[in-house]
HTML snippet that shows the backbone in 3Dmol.js (N, CA, C, O; Angstrom):
<script src="https://3Dmol.org/build/3Dmol-min.js"></script>
<div id="view" style="width:600px;height:400px;position:relative"></div>
<script>
const pdb = `
ATOM      1  N   UNK A   1      51.069 -43.145 -50.848  1.00  0.00           N
ATOM      2  CA  UNK A   1      50.606 -42.781 -52.026  1.00  0.00           C
ATOM      3  C   UNK A   1      49.280 -42.315 -52.331  1.00  0.00           C
ATOM      4  O   UNK A   1      48.308 -42.831 -51.779  1.00  0.00           O
ATOM      5  N   UNK A   2      49.145 -41.255 -53.276  1.00  0.00           N
ATOM      6  CA  UNK A   2      47.790 -40.682 -53.403  1.00  0.00           C
ATOM      7  C   UNK A   2      47.370 -41.294 -54.450  1.00  0.00           C
ATOM      8  O   UNK A   2      48.124 -41.500 -55.401  1.00  0.00           O
ATOM      9  N   UNK A   3      45.939 -41.729 -54.438  1.00  0.00           N
ATOM     10  CA  UNK A   3      45.220 -42.841 -55.555  1.00  0.00           C
ATOM     11  C   UNK A   3      44.389 -41.296 -56.342  1.00  0.00           C
ATOM     12  O   UNK A   3      43.512 -40.716 -55.703  1.00  0.00           O
ATOM     13  N   UNK A   4      44.748 -40.872 -57.529  1.00  0.00           N
ATOM     14  CA  UNK A   4      43.905 -39.824 -58.238  1.00  0.00           C
ATOM     15  C   UNK A   4      42.887 -40.473 -59.302  1.00  0.00           C
ATOM     16  O   UNK A   4      42.357 -39.890 -60.248  1.00  0.00           O
ATOM     17  N   UNK A   5      42.722 -41.972 -58.876  1.00  0.00           N
ATOM     18  CA  UNK A   5      41.956 -42.847 -59.723  1.00  0.00           C
ATOM     19  C   UNK A   5      40.316 -42.557 -59.387  1.00  0.00           C
ATOM     20  O   UNK A   5      39.790 -42.678 -58.281  1.00  0.00           O
ATOM     21  N   UNK A   6      39.636 -42.130 -60.685  1.00  0.00           N
ATOM     22  CA  UNK A   6      38.432 -42.017 -60.300  1.00  0.00           C
ATOM     23  C   UNK A   6      37.556 -42.999 -61.489  1.00  0.00           C
ATOM     24  O   UNK A   6      38.208 -43.602 -62.342  1.00  0.00           O
ATOM     25  N   UNK A   7      36.219 -43.083 -61.460  1.00  0.00           N
ATOM     26  CA  UNK A   7      35.501 -43.667 -62.188  1.00  0.00           C
ATOM     27  C   UNK A   7      34.871 -42.827 -63.198  1.00  0.00           C
ATOM     28  O   UNK A   7      34.110 -41.963 -62.764  1.00  0.00           O
ATOM     29  N   UNK A   8      35.071 -42.924 -64.728  1.00  0.00           N
ATOM     30  CA  UNK A   8      34.315 -41.953 -65.618  1.00  0.00           C
ATOM     31  C   UNK A   8      32.938 -42.099 -65.750  1.00  0.00           C
ATOM     32  O   UNK A   8      32.343 -43.159 -65.556  1.00  0.00           O
ATOM     33  N   UNK A   9      32.314 -40.816 -66.148  1.00  0.00           N
ATOM     34  CA  UNK A   9      30.764 -41.069 -66.368  1.00  0.00           C
ATOM     35  C   UNK A   9      30.729 -40.899 -67.721  1.00  0.00           C
ATOM     36  O   UNK A   9      31.628 -40.664 -68.529  1.00  0.00           O
ATOM     37  N   UNK A  10      29.226 -41.095 -67.877  1.00  0.00           N
ATOM     38  CA  UNK A  10      29.434 -40.899 -69.539  1.00  0.00           C
ATOM     39  C   UNK A  10      29.659 -39.730 -70.115  1.00  0.00           C
ATOM     40  O   UNK A  10      29.988 -39.716 -71.301  1.00  0.00           O
ATOM     41  N   UNK A  11      29.552 -38.763 -69.528  1.00  0.00           N
ATOM     42  CA  UNK A  11      29.806 -37.249 -70.399  1.00  0.00           C
ATOM     43  C   UNK A  11      31.214 -36.977 -70.253  1.00  0.00           C
ATOM     44  O   UNK A  11      31.636 -35.860 -70.551  1.00  0.00           O
ATOM     45  N   UNK A  12      32.040 -37.939 -69.797  1.00  0.00           N
ATOM     46  CA  UNK A  12      33.535 -37.671 -69.748  1.00  0.00           C
ATOM     47  C   UNK A  12      34.184 -38.575 -70.903  1.00  0.00           C
ATOM     48  O   UNK A  12      35.373 -38.415 -71.179  1.00  0.00           O
ATOM     49  N   UNK A  13      33.442 -39.477 -71.543  1.00  0.00           N
ATOM     50  CA  UNK A  13      33.406 -40.258 -72.814  1.00  0.00           C
ATOM     51  C   UNK A  13      33.336 -39.363 -74.076  1.00  0.00           C
ATOM     52  O   UNK A  13      32.496 -38.473 -73.942  1.00  0.00           O
ATOM     53  N   UNK A  14      33.804 -39.356 -74.934  1.00  0.00           N
ATOM     54  CA  UNK A  14      33.679 -38.629 -76.040  1.00  0.00           C
ATOM     55  C   UNK A  14      34.201 -39.199 -77.373  1.00  0.00           C
ATOM     56  O   UNK A  14      35.298 -38.851 -77.809  1.00  0.00           O
ATOM     57  N   UNK A  15      33.251 -40.253 -78.147  1.00  0.00           N
ATOM     58  CA  UNK A  15      33.460 -40.817 -79.270  1.00  0.00           C
ATOM     59  C   UNK A  15      33.584 -40.383 -80.696  1.00  0.00           C
ATOM     60  O   UNK A  15      33.777 -41.092 -81.684  1.00  0.00           O
ATOM     61  N   UNK A  16      33.406 -38.796 -80.604  1.00  0.00           N
ATOM     62  CA  UNK A  16      33.319 -37.867 -81.560  1.00  0.00           C
ATOM     63  C   UNK A  16      32.191 -38.379 -82.669  1.00  0.00           C
ATOM     64  O   UNK A  16      32.310 -38.270 -83.890  1.00  0.00           O
ATOM     65  N   UNK A  17      31.134 -38.929 -82.000  1.00  0.00           N
ATOM     66  CA  UNK A  17      30.418 -39.362 -83.161  1.00  0.00           C
ATOM     67  C   UNK A  17      30.432 -40.501 -83.918  1.00  0.00           C
ATOM     68  O   UNK A  17      29.490 -40.896 -84.604  1.00  0.00           O
ATOM     69  N   UNK A  18      31.412 -40.989 -83.806  1.00  0.00           N
ATOM     70  CA  UNK A  18      31.916 -42.354 -84.504  1.00  0.00           C
ATOM     71  C   UNK A  18      31.192 -43.384 -84.151  1.00  0.00           C
ATOM     72  O   UNK A  18      31.165 -43.726 -82.969  1.00  0.00           O
ATOM     73  N   UNK A  19      30.521 -44.016 -85.060  1.00  0.00           N
ATOM     74  CA  UNK A  19      29.893 -45.314 -85.080  1.00  0.00           C
ATOM     75  C   UNK A  19      30.610 -46.224 -86.114  1.00  0.00           C
ATOM     76  O   UNK A  19      31.113 -45.941 -87.202  1.00  0.00           O
ATOM     77  N   UNK A  20      30.502 -47.445 -85.424  1.00  0.00           N
ATOM     78  CA  UNK A  20      31.234 -48.886 -86.150  1.00  0.00           C
ATOM     79  C   UNK A  20      30.070 -49.500 -86.544  1.00  0.00           C
ATOM     80  O   UNK A  20      29.090 -49.676 -85.821  1.00  0.00           O
ATOM     81  N   UNK A  21      30.186 -49.831 -87.715  1.00  0.00           N
ATOM     82  CA  UNK A  21      28.789 -50.919 -88.426  1.00  0.00           C
ATOM     83  C   UNK A  21      28.679 -52.476 -87.927  1.00  0.00           C
ATOM     84  O   UNK A  21      28.668 -53.514 -88.587  1.00  0.00           O
ATOM     85  N   UNK A  22      28.596 -52.236 -86.422  1.00  0.00           N
ATOM     86  CA  UNK A  22      28.513 -53.361 -85.699  1.00  0.00           C
ATOM     87  C   UNK A  22      27.186 -53.643 -84.893  1.00  0.00           C
ATOM     88  O   UNK A  22      26.841 -52.835 -84.031  1.00  0.00           O
ATOM     89  N   UNK A  23      26.590 -54.537 -85.098  1.00  0.00           N
ATOM     90  CA  UNK A  23      25.392 -55.003 -84.310  1.00  0.00           C
ATOM     91  C   UNK A  23      25.852 -55.988 -83.351  1.00  0.00           C
ATOM     92  O   UNK A  23      26.565 -56.977 -83.523  1.00  0.00           O
ATOM     93  N   UNK A  24      25.300 -55.521 -82.295  1.00  0.00           N
ATOM     94  CA  UNK A  24      25.517 -56.605 -80.669  1.00  0.00           C
ATOM     95  C   UNK A  24      24.089 -57.109 -80.532  1.00  0.00           C
ATOM     96  O   UNK A  24      23.137 -56.389 -80.229  1.00  0.00           O
ATOM     97  N   UNK A  25      24.025 -58.455 -80.792  1.00  0.00           N
ATOM     98  CA  UNK A  25      22.791 -59.034 -80.670  1.00  0.00           C
ATOM     99  C   UNK A  25      22.775 -59.912 -79.166  1.00  0.00           C
ATOM    100  O   UNK A  25      23.556 -60.855 -79.041  1.00  0.00           O
ATOM    101  N   UNK A  26      21.919 -59.572 -78.140  1.00  0.00           N
ATOM    102  CA  UNK A  26      22.010 -60.180 -77.160  1.00  0.00           C
ATOM    103  C   UNK A  26      20.917 -61.289 -77.041  1.00  0.00           C
ATOM    104  O   UNK A  26      19.800 -60.772 -77.016  1.00  0.00           O
ATOM    105  N   UNK A  27      20.889 -62.518 -76.968  1.00  0.00           N
ATOM    106  CA  UNK A  27      20.001 -63.603 -76.887  1.00  0.00           C
ATOM    107  C   UNK A  27      19.997 -64.204 -75.550  1.00  0.00           C
ATOM    108  O   UNK A  27      21.004 -64.668 -75.014  1.00  0.00           O
ATOM    109  N   UNK A  28      19.061 -64.182 -75.138  1.00  0.00           N
ATOM    110  CA  UNK A  28      18.834 -64.923 -73.628  1.00  0.00           C
ATOM    111  C   UNK A  28      19.695 -64.377 -72.310  1.00  0.00           C
ATOM    112  O   UNK A  28      19.874 -65.048 -71.294  1.00  0.00           O
ATOM    113  N   UNK A  29      20.173 -63.082 -72.520  1.00  0.00           N
ATOM    114  CA  UNK A  29      21.178 -62.567 -71.531  1.00  0.00           C
ATOM    115  C   UNK A  29      20.050 -62.364 -70.274  1.00  0.00           C
ATOM    116  O   UNK A  29      19.555 -61.238 -70.325  1.00  0.00           O
ATOM    117  N   UNK A  30      19.617 -63.059 -69.342  1.00  0.00           N
ATOM    118  CA  UNK A  30      18.862 -63.032 -68.447  1.00  0.00           C
ATOM    119  C   UNK A  30      19.086 -61.813 -67.079  1.00  0.00           C
ATOM    120  O   UNK A  30      18.204 -61.302 -66.389  1.00  0.00           O
ATOM    121  N   UNK A  31      20.462 -61.619 -67.021  1.00  0.00           N
ATOM    122  CA  UNK A  31      20.732 -60.817 -65.686  1.00  0.00           C
ATOM    123  C   UNK A  31      20.837 -59.322 -65.971  1.00  0.00           C
ATOM    124  O   UNK A  31      21.776 -58.931 -66.665  1.00  0.00           O
ATOM    125  N   UNK A  32      19.942 -58.456 -65.485  1.00  0.00           N
ATOM    126  CA  UNK A  32      19.771 -57.131 -65.823  1.00  0.00           C
ATOM    127  C   UNK A  32      21.336 -56.340 -65.759  1.00  0.00           C
ATOM    128  O   UNK A  32      21.746 -55.431 -66.481  1.00  0.00           O
ATOM    129  N   UNK A  33      21.923 -56.936 -64.797  1.00  0.00           N
ATOM    130  CA  UNK A  33      23.585 -56.110 -64.399  1.00  0.00           C
ATOM    131  C   UNK A  33      24.178 -56.434 -65.914  1.00  0.00           C
ATOM    132  O   UNK A  33      24.585 -55.564 -66.684  1.00  0.00           O
ATOM    133  N   UNK A  34      24.152 -57.639 -66.148  1.00  0.00           N
ATOM    134  CA  UNK A  34      24.787 -57.930 -67.539  1.00  0.00           C
ATOM    135  C   UNK A  34      24.267 -57.150 -68.769  1.00  0.00           C
ATOM    136  O   UNK A  34      25.133 -56.779 -69.561  1.00  0.00           O
ATOM    137  N   UNK A  35      23.238 -56.910 -68.987  1.00  0.00           N
ATOM    138  CA  UNK A  35      22.691 -56.472 -69.993  1.00  0.00           C
ATOM    139  C   UNK A  35      22.932 -54.612 -70.306  1.00  0.00           C
ATOM    140  O   UNK A  35      23.072 -53.861 -71.271  1.00  0.00           O
ATOM    141  N   UNK A  36      22.869 -54.537 -68.928  1.00  0.00           N
ATOM    142  CA  UNK A  36      23.314 -52.886 -68.395  1.00  0.00           C
ATOM    143  C   UNK A  36      24.774 -52.553 -68.711  1.00  0.00           C
ATOM    144  O   UNK A  36      25.138 -51.536 -69.303  1.00  0.00           O
ATOM    145  N   UNK A  37      25.607 -53.572 -68.227  1.00  0.00           N
ATOM    146  CA  UNK A  37      27.048 -53.713 -68.485  1.00  0.00           C
ATOM    147  C   UNK A  37      27.336 -53.484 -70.158  1.00  0.00           C
ATOM    148  O   UNK A  37      28.085 -52.634 -70.638  1.00  0.00           O
ATOM    149  N   UNK A  38      26.610 -54.383 -70.823  1.00  0.00           N
ATOM    150  CA  UNK A  38      26.496 -54.304 -72.204  1.00  0.00           C
ATOM    151  C   UNK A  38      26.141 -53.000 -73.114  1.00  0.00           C
ATOM    152  O   UNK A  38      26.631 -52.686 -74.199  1.00  0.00           O
ATOM    153  N   UNK A  39      25.311 -52.446 -72.477  1.00  0.00           N
ATOM    154  CA  UNK A  39      24.864 -51.234 -73.091  1.00  0.00           C
ATOM    155  C   UNK A  39      25.853 -50.097 -72.942  1.00  0.00           C
ATOM    156  O   UNK A  39      26.075 -49.232 -73.790  1.00  0.00           O
ATOM    157  N   UNK A  40      26.415 -50.212 -71.756  1.00  0.00           N
ATOM    158  CA  UNK A  40      27.804 -49.327 -71.854  1.00  0.00           C
ATOM    159  C   UNK A  40      28.907 -49.577 -72.407  1.00  0.00           C
ATOM    160  O   UNK A  40      29.622 -48.587 -72.558  1.00  0.00           O
ATOM    161  N   UNK A  41      29.445 -50.874 -72.887  1.00  0.00           N
ATOM    162  CA  UNK A  41      30.169 -51.081 -73.463  1.00  0.00           C
ATOM    163  C   UNK A  41      30.327 -50.713 -74.822  1.00  0.00           C
ATOM    164  O   UNK A  41      31.382 -50.375 -75.357  1.00  0.00           O
ATOM    165  N   UNK A  42      28.570 -50.850 -75.641  1.00  0.00           N
ATOM    166  CA  UNK A  42      28.334 -50.855 -76.708  1.00  0.00           C
ATOM    167  C   UNK A  42      28.385 -49.386 -77.067  1.00  0.00           C
ATOM    168  O   UNK A  42      28.517 -49.006 -78.230  1.00  0.00           O
ATOM    169  N   UNK A  43      28.262 -48.470 -75.901  1.00  0.00           N
ATOM    170  CA  UNK A  43      28.262 -47.095 -76.063  1.00  0.00           C
ATOM    171  C   UNK A  43      29.595 -46.649 -76.101  1.00  0.00           C
ATOM    172  O   UNK A  43      29.780 -45.617 -76.746  1.00  0.00           O
ATOM    173  N   UNK A  44      30.767 -47.283 -75.457  1.00  0.00           N
ATOM    174  CA  UNK A  44      31.889 -46.819 -75.208  1.00  0.00           C
ATOM    175  C   UNK A  44      32.692 -47.176 -76.547  1.00  0.00           C
ATOM    176  O   UNK A  44      33.754 -46.650 -76.878  1.00  0.00           O
ATOM    177  N   UNK A  45      31.970 -48.204 -77.288  1.00  0.00           N
ATOM    178  CA  UNK A  45      33.099 -48.495 -78.487  1.00  0.00           C
ATOM    179  C   UNK A  45      32.297 -48.371 -79.880  1.00  0.00           C
ATOM    180  O   UNK A  45      32.568 -48.888 -80.964  1.00  0.00           O
ATOM    181  N   UNK A  46      31.344 -47.618 -79.560  1.00  0.00           N
ATOM    182  CA  UNK A  46      30.433 -46.857 -80.778  1.00  0.00           C
ATOM    183  C   UNK A  46      29.687 -47.813 -81.593  1.00  0.00           C
ATOM    184  O   UNK A  46      29.353 -47.539 -82.746  1.00  0.00           O
ATOM    185  N   UNK A  47      29.428 -48.874 -81.056  1.00  0.00           N
ATOM    186  CA  UNK A  47      28.479 -49.929 -81.578  1.00  0.00           C
ATOM    187  C   UNK A  47      27.153 -49.253 -82.171  1.00  0.00           C
ATOM    188  O   UNK A  47      26.451 -48.567 -81.428  1.00  0.00           O
ATOM    189  N   UNK A  48      26.826 -49.446 -83.473  1.00  0.00           N
ATOM    190  CA  UNK A  48      25.762 -48.827 -84.254  1.00  0.00           C
ATOM    191  C   UNK A  48      24.739 -49.226 -83.755  1.00  0.00           C
ATOM    192  O   UNK A  48      24.001 -48.247 -83.642  1.00  0.00           O
ATOM    193  N   UNK A  49      24.002 -50.579 -83.188  1.00  0.00           N
ATOM    194  CA  UNK A  49      22.902 -51.045 -82.797  1.00  0.00           C
ATOM    195  C   UNK A  49      22.861 -51.961 -81.611  1.00  0.00           C
ATOM    196  O   UNK A  49      23.574 -52.962 -81.680  1.00  0.00           O
ATOM    197  N   UNK A  50      22.129 -51.774 -80.519  1.00  0.00           N
ATOM    198  CA  UNK A  50      22.116 -53.364 -79.954  1.00  0.00           C
ATOM    199  C   UNK A  50      20.594 -53.974 -80.450  1.00  0.00           C
ATOM    200  O   UNK A  50      19.725 -53.380 -81.087  1.00  0.00           O
ATOM    201  N   UNK A  51      20.589 -55.019 -80.059  1.00  0.00           N
ATOM    202  CA  UNK A  51      19.367 -56.072 -80.582  1.00  0.00           C
ATOM    203  C   UNK A  51      18.822 -56.960 -79.508  1.00  0.00           C
ATOM    204  O   UNK A  51      19.325 -58.082 -79.568  1.00  0.00           O
ATOM    205  N   UNK A  52      17.940 -56.806 -78.533  1.00  0.00           N
ATOM    206  CA  UNK A  52      17.642 -57.900 -77.426  1.00  0.00           C
ATOM    207  C   UNK A  52      16.728 -58.884 -78.285  1.00  0.00           C
ATOM    208  O   UNK A  52      15.922 -58.534 -79.148  1.00  0.00           O
ATOM    209  N   UNK A  53      17.006 -60.144 -77.889  1.00  0.00           N
ATOM    210  CA  UNK A  53      16.084 -61.010 -78.252  1.00  0.00           C
ATOM    211  C   UNK A  53      15.893 -62.358 -77.549  1.00  0.00           C
ATOM    212  O   UNK A  53      16.416 -62.480 -76.441  1.00  0.00           O
ATOM    213  N   UNK A  54      15.278 -63.274 -78.011  1.00  0.00           N
ATOM    214  CA  UNK A  54      14.882 -64.290 -76.698  1.00  0.00           C
ATOM    215  C   UNK A  54      14.469 -63.895 -75.570  1.00  0.00           C
ATOM    216  O   UNK A  54      13.604 -63.020 -75.517  1.00  0.00           O
ATOM    217  N   UNK A  55      15.102 -64.565 -74.219  1.00  0.00           N
ATOM    218  CA  UNK A  55      14.523 -64.213 -72.797  1.00  0.00           C
ATOM    219  C   UNK A  55      15.519 -63.022 -72.293  1.00  0.00           C
ATOM    220  O   UNK A  55      15.918 -62.956 -71.130  1.00  0.00           O
ATOM    221  N   UNK A  56      15.829 -62.198 -73.197  1.00  0.00           N
ATOM    222  CA  UNK A  56      16.814 -61.142 -72.600  1.00  0.00           C
ATOM    223  C   UNK A  56      15.998 -60.122 -71.737  1.00  0.00           C
ATOM    224  O   UNK A  56      14.878 -59.798 -72.133  1.00  0.00           O
ATOM    225  N   UNK A  57      16.498 -59.605 -70.585  1.00  0.00           N
ATOM    226  CA  UNK A  57      15.726 -58.591 -70.048  1.00  0.00           C
ATOM    227  C   UNK A  57      15.840 -57.399 -70.699  1.00  0.00           C
ATOM    228  O   UNK A  57      16.879 -56.918 -71.149  1.00  0.00           O
ATOM    229  N   UNK A  58      14.686 -56.913 -70.739  1.00  0.00           N
ATOM    230  CA  UNK A  58      14.191 -55.570 -71.444  1.00  0.00           C
ATOM    231  C   UNK A  58      13.804 -54.321 -70.688  1.00  0.00           C
ATOM    232  O   UNK A  58      13.410 -54.512 -69.538  1.00  0.00           O
ATOM    233  N   UNK A  59      13.843 -53.191 -71.089  1.00  0.00           N
ATOM    234  CA  UNK A  59      13.767 -52.253 -70.393  1.00  0.00           C
ATOM    235  C   UNK A  59      12.009 -52.003 -70.230  1.00  0.00           C
ATOM    236  O   UNK A  59      11.377 -52.764 -70.962  1.00  0.00           O
ATOM    237  N   UNK A  60      11.301 -51.226 -69.535  1.00  0.00           N
ATOM    238  CA  UNK A  60      12.204 -50.653 -68.274  1.00  0.00           C
ATOM    239  C   UNK A  60      12.274 -51.735 -67.184  1.00  0.00           C
ATOM    240  O   UNK A  60      11.301 -52.358 -66.758  1.00  0.00           O
ATOM    241  N   UNK A  61      13.579 -51.883 -66.778  1.00  0.00           N
ATOM    242  CA  UNK A  61      14.071 -52.679 -65.466  1.00  0.00           C
ATOM    243  C   UNK A  61      14.984 -51.687 -64.526  1.00  0.00           C
ATOM    244  O   UNK A  61      15.956 -51.056 -64.941  1.00  0.00           O
ATOM    245  N   UNK A  62      14.504 -51.671 -63.236  1.00  0.00           N
ATOM    246  CA  UNK A  62      15.645 -50.672 -62.494  1.00  0.00           C
ATOM    247  C   UNK A  62      17.095 -51.130 -62.514  1.00  0.00           C
ATOM    248  O   UNK A  62      17.952 -50.246 -62.511  1.00  0.00           O
ATOM    249  N   UNK A  63      17.406 -52.180 -62.529  1.00  0.00           N
ATOM    250  CA  UNK A  63      18.687 -52.875 -62.163  1.00  0.00           C
ATOM    251  C   UNK A  63      19.385 -52.609 -63.491  1.00  0.00           C
ATOM    252  O   UNK A  63      20.437 -51.972 -63.451  1.00  0.00           O
ATOM    253  N   UNK A  64      18.951 -52.996 -64.567  1.00  0.00           N
ATOM    254  CA  UNK A  64      19.448 -52.780 -65.982  1.00  0.00           C
ATOM    255  C   UNK A  64      19.948 -51.085 -65.956  1.00  0.00           C
ATOM    256  O   UNK A  64      21.109 -50.675 -65.967  1.00  0.00           O
ATOM    257  N   UNK A  65      18.883 -50.400 -65.924  1.00  0.00           N
ATOM    258  CA  UNK A  65      19.069 -48.939 -66.137  1.00  0.00           C
ATOM    259  C   UNK A  65      20.014 -48.516 -65.088  1.00  0.00           C
ATOM    260  O   UNK A  65      20.694 -47.589 -65.528  1.00  0.00           O
ATOM    261  N   UNK A  66      20.296 -48.789 -64.011  1.00  0.00           N
ATOM    262  CA  UNK A  66      21.240 -48.181 -62.886  1.00  0.00           C
ATOM    263  C   UNK A  66      22.589 -48.868 -63.437  1.00  0.00           C
ATOM    264  O   UNK A  66      23.645 -48.239 -63.506  1.00  0.00           O
ATOM    265  N   UNK A  67      22.464 -50.160 -63.807  1.00  0.00           N
ATOM    266  CA  UNK A  67      24.014 -50.797 -64.544  1.00  0.00           C
ATOM    267  C   UNK A  67      24.527 -49.967 -65.705  1.00  0.00           C
ATOM    268  O   UNK A  67      25.723 -49.700 -65.820  1.00  0.00           O
ATOM    269  N   UNK A  68      23.537 -49.535 -66.624  1.00  0.00           N
ATOM    270  CA  UNK A  68      23.786 -48.903 -67.903  1.00  0.00           C
ATOM    271  C   UNK A  68      24.443 -47.333 -67.722  1.00  0.00           C
ATOM    272  O   UNK A  68      25.317 -46.838 -68.433  1.00  0.00           O
ATOM    273  N   UNK A  69      23.890 -46.824 -66.778  1.00  0.00           N
ATOM    274  CA  UNK A  69      24.335 -45.396 -66.230  1.00  0.00           C
ATOM    275  C   UNK A  69      23.851 -44.450 -67.263  1.00  0.00           C
ATOM    276  O   UNK A  69      24.648 -43.765 -67.904  1.00  0.00           O
ATOM    277  N   UNK A  70      22.643 -44.394 -67.435  1.00  0.00           N
ATOM    278  CA  UNK A  70      21.755 -43.844 -68.680  1.00  0.00           C
ATOM    279  C   UNK A  70      22.299 -44.313 -70.202  1.00  0.00           C
ATOM    280  O   UNK A  70      21.664 -43.971 -71.200  1.00  0.00           O
ATOM    281  N   UNK A  71      23.193 -44.904 -70.276  1.00  0.00           N
ATOM    282  CA  UNK A  71      23.422 -45.244 -71.854  1.00  0.00           C
ATOM    283  C   UNK A  71      22.262 -46.033 -72.282  1.00  0.00           C
ATOM    284  O   UNK A  71      22.283 -46.432 -73.446  1.00  0.00           O
ATOM    285  N   UNK A  72      21.386 -46.291 -71.644  1.00  0.00           N
ATOM    286  CA  UNK A  72      20.111 -47.063 -72.319  1.00  0.00           C
ATOM    287  C   UNK A  72      19.133 -46.124 -72.922  1.00  0.00           C
ATOM    288  O   UNK A  72      18.160 -46.500 -73.574  1.00  0.00           O
ATOM    289  N   UNK A  73      19.480 -44.691 -72.637  1.00  0.00           N
ATOM    290  CA  UNK A  73      18.709 -43.464 -72.705  1.00  0.00           C
ATOM    291  C   UNK A  73      18.721 -43.076 -74.261  1.00  0.00           C
ATOM    292  O   UNK A  73      17.796 -42.563 -74.892  1.00  0.00           O
ATOM    293  N   UNK A  74      20.301 -43.534 -74.841  1.00  0.00           N
ATOM    294  CA  UNK A  74      20.968 -42.938 -75.939  1.00  0.00           C
ATOM    295  C   UNK A  74      20.487 -43.422 -77.371  1.00  0.00           C
ATOM    296  O   UNK A  74      21.009 -42.960 -78.386  1.00  0.00           O
TER     297      UNK A  74
END
`;
const viewer = $3Dmol.createViewer("view");
viewer.addModel(pdb, "pdb");
viewer.setStyle({}, {cartoon: {color: "spectrum"}});
viewer.zoomTo();
viewer.render();
</script>
């Protein structure tokens, strides 16, 4: 059985400019991979803003950037 599944990249996802009036507050998220994943989820769901506070990992961080797959630059 042939597997045609592939992982989507940022350019494959189109939210048509739709943003939801949601603010995602990241408080004391210390793992850069988790913060990067939350950047990707926020982008996918059209979250209006991410706020990083407390001891949350901040940019620049190589692992965060790699996990976020360039959604940290938007």
